[in-house]
C-alpha positions in Angstrom: -55.3 195.0 88.7 -57.8 196.7 86.5 -56.3 197.4 83.1 -57.2 200.8 81.6 -56.6 202.3 78.2 -56.7 206.1 78.2 -57.7 207.9 75.0 -57.5 211.7 74.6 -55.9 213.9 72.0 -54.3 216.1 74.6 -51.2 214.7 76.2 -51.7 216.7 79.4 -55.1 215.2 79.9 -53.7 211.7 79.3 -50.9 212.2 81.7 -53.2 213.6 84.4 -55.6 210.6 84.0 -52.7 208.2 84.2 -51.4 209.8 87.4 -54.9 209.6 89.0 -55.6 206.1 88.1 -52.2 204.6 88.9 -52.3 206.4 92.3 -55.4 204.4 93.2 -53.3 201.3 93.7 -55.6 198.7 92.1 -55.4 199.8 88.5 -52.8 200.2 85.8 -52.9 202.3 82.6 -51.7 199.7 80.0 -51.7 202.2 77.2 -52.6 205.6 75.7 -54.1 206.6 72.4 -54.5 210.0 70.7 -57.5 209.3 68.6 -60.2 206.8 67.8 -58.2 204.8 65.3 -55.3 204.4 67.7 -57.8 203.5 70.5 -59.3 200.6 68.5 -55.8 199.3 67.5 -54.5 199.6 71.1 -57.6 197.9 72.6 -57.1 194.9 70.2 -53.5 194.6 71.1 -53.6 195.4 74.9 -57.0 193.9 75.9 -57.8 196.5 78.6 -60.7 195.9 81.0 -61.8 199.5 80.7 -61.4 202.2 78.0 -61.6 205.8 79.2 -62.1 207.8 76.0 -62.7 211.4 75.0 -65.8 212.1 72.9 -64.5 214.6 70.5 -61.0 214.2 69.0 -59.4 215.0 65.6 -59.7 212.2 63.1 -61.8 209.4 64.3 -63.9 210.6 67.3 -64.8 208.8 70.4 -68.3 208.0 69.4 -67.2 206.3 66.1 -64.4 204.4 67.9 -66.7 203.4 70.7 -69.1 201.8 68.3 -66.2 199.8 66.7 -65.0 198.7 70.1 -68.4 197.5 71.2 -68.9 195.6 68.0 -65.7 193.7 68.3 -64.9 190.5 70.2 -64.1 190.7 73.9 -65.3 194.3 74.0 -64.0 196.3 77.0 -66.1 198.4 79.3 -66.3 201.9 77.8 -66.5 205.2 79.7 -66.7 208.4 77.7 -65.1 211.6 78.8 -66.7 214.9 78.0 -67.4 218.5 78.8 -71.1 219.2 79.5 -71.6 221.4 76.4 -70.7 218.5 74.1 -73.3 216.1 75.4 -75.3 215.8 72.2 -73.0 212.9 71.5 -73.5 211.0 74.8 -76.9 209.6 74.3 -75.8 207.9 71.1 -72.7 206.6 72.9 -74.8 205.0 75.5 -76.9 203.4 72.9 -74.0 201.7 71.2 -72.8 200.2 74.5 -70.8 202.7 76.5 -71.5 202.1 80.2 -71.5 205.7 81.1 -69.5 208.9 81.0 -67.6 211.3 83.2 -67.0 215.0 83.0 -63.3 216.0 82.7 -63.5 217.8 85.9 -64.6 214.7 87.9 -62.7 214.6 91.2 -59.9 212.0 91.3 -61.5 209.8 93.9 -64.7 209.7 91.9 -62.8 208.9 88.7 -61.1 205.9 90.3 -64.4 204.8 91.8 -66.1 205.0 88.4 -63.5 202.8 86.8 -63.9 200.2 89.6 -67.6 200.3 89.1 -67.6 199.5 85.4 -64.8 197.0 85.8 -67.0 195.1 88.2 -69.7 194.9 85.5 -72.0 197.8 86.7 -73.1 200.7 84.5 -72.3 204.3 85.5 -76.0 205.2 86.2 -76.0 206.5 89.7 -74.1 209.8 89.3 -76.5 212.7 88.8 -74.7 213.8 85.7 -75.5 210.5 83.8 -79.2 210.9 84.6 -79.1 214.5 83.5 -77.7 213.5 80.1 -80.2 210.7 79.6 -83.0 213.1 80.5 -81.7 216.0 78.3 -80.8 214.1 75.2 -83.2 211.2 74.8 -85.1 211.7 71.6 -88.6 211.1 72.8 -90.5 211.2 69.6 -94.0 209.7 69.4 -92.8 206.8 67.3 -89.8 206.1 69.6 -92.0 206.3 72.7 -94.5 203.9 71.2 -91.8 201.4 70.2 -90.2 201.6 73.7 -93.6 201.0 75.4 -94.2 198.0 73.1 -90.9 196.5 74.2 -91.6 197.1 77.9 -95.1 195.5 77.5 -93.4 192.1 77.3 -92.3 192.4 80.9 -94.2 191.1 84.0 -95.4 193.6 86.6 -92.4 192.8 88.9 -89.9 193.1 86.0 -91.4 196.5 85.2 -91.0 197.6 88.8 -87.3 196.5 88.7 -86.5 198.2 85.4 -88.2 201.4 86.6 -86.0 201.3 89.7 -82.9 200.7 87.5 -83.8 203.8 85.5 -83.8 205.8 88.6 -80.2 204.8 89.2 -80.8 202.5 92.2 -78.4 199.8 93.0 -79.5 196.2 93.4 -79.3 196.6 97.2 -81.5 199.7 97.1 -84.0 198.1 94.7 -84.2 195.1 97.1 -85.0 197.3 100.0 -87.6 199.2 98.1 -89.3 196.1 96.6 -88.7 193.9 99.6 -86.6 191.4 97.6 -83.2 189.9 98.3 -80.3 191.4 96.4 -79.7 188.0 94.7 -83.4 188.1 93.5 -83.0 191.6 92.2 -79.8 190.6 90.3 -81.6 187.7 88.7 -84.6 190.0 87.7 -82.2 192.6 86.2 -80.3 189.9 84.2 -83.6 188.4 82.9 -85.0 191.8 81.9 -81.8 192.8 80.0 -81.9 189.5 78.2 -85.6 189.7 77.4 -85.2 193.2 76.0 -82.0 192.6 74.2 -80.1 195.3 76.2 -76.4 195.3 77.0 -76.5 197.1 80.3 -78.4 199.1 82.9 -77.8 202.4 81.1 -79.5 201.2 78.0 -82.4 200.0 80.2 -82.7 203.4 81.7 -82.8 205.0 78.2 -85.5 202.6 77.1 -87.6 203.5 80.2 -87.0 207.2 79.5 -87.9 206.9 75.8 -91.2 205.3 76.9 -91.8 208.3 79.2 -92.0 206.0 82.2 -88.9 207.1 84.0 
C-alpha cells in the first residue's frame, strides 16, 4: 500500500482527497494536516511515501513546509496542489525538491495515477500542466541562463540528448525509442546525468534545461 499524507486547510478538500485515494485500492491516507507545521510533524511521525500538499495555507504555507520536508531525513515524495492562478509558487517548489504538482480539479483517476507515479520514483513531468508551469515561471535571466548552460556543458553529447528528452516529458521507454537505446540504458543515462548535475529528480532536470533556453 502507498502511504499518503494529505495537507490542506479546508476539511472538505481533505475529505474529498481521502475518498478518492482510498477508493483506488492500493493506497491509504495515513494522516491529514491543516497547515505546513502540522504537515512536517505528521510526516516525521507517520513516514508517508507521498505527501499531497496545498501550496497556499494559513500559517506555514506549503512551499515553506515542502522545503523543510525535503531537507529532512527520509524525505517523502512531494506533490503540490494548486489552482492555476497561484502558480508563481510552483517553480520554487520544484526547485526545493517537489516532484510535481496537480490542479485541484484533477480528475480522480489522474490523481490516483499521479500518486502511483511519484511513489514509484518518477517525477510528475509528463502532464501538460507541469510543463506549462515550468515554461511560464522559470526565471530565465541572462545570468541564470549562462549558469545553466555552464552546468550542462559538463555532459557528453548523448547525455545532453537524454536530458533534453527528459525536459520534453518523455518517459524512459519513449526516450529509448527516439534515441534507439534500451530502456535500461536510458535509465542508467538519466541516473548518471542527475548525479553529475547534482539534481534530485527529472523535474529539476527539466527546469535546468529550460533555464538554459535549450528546452
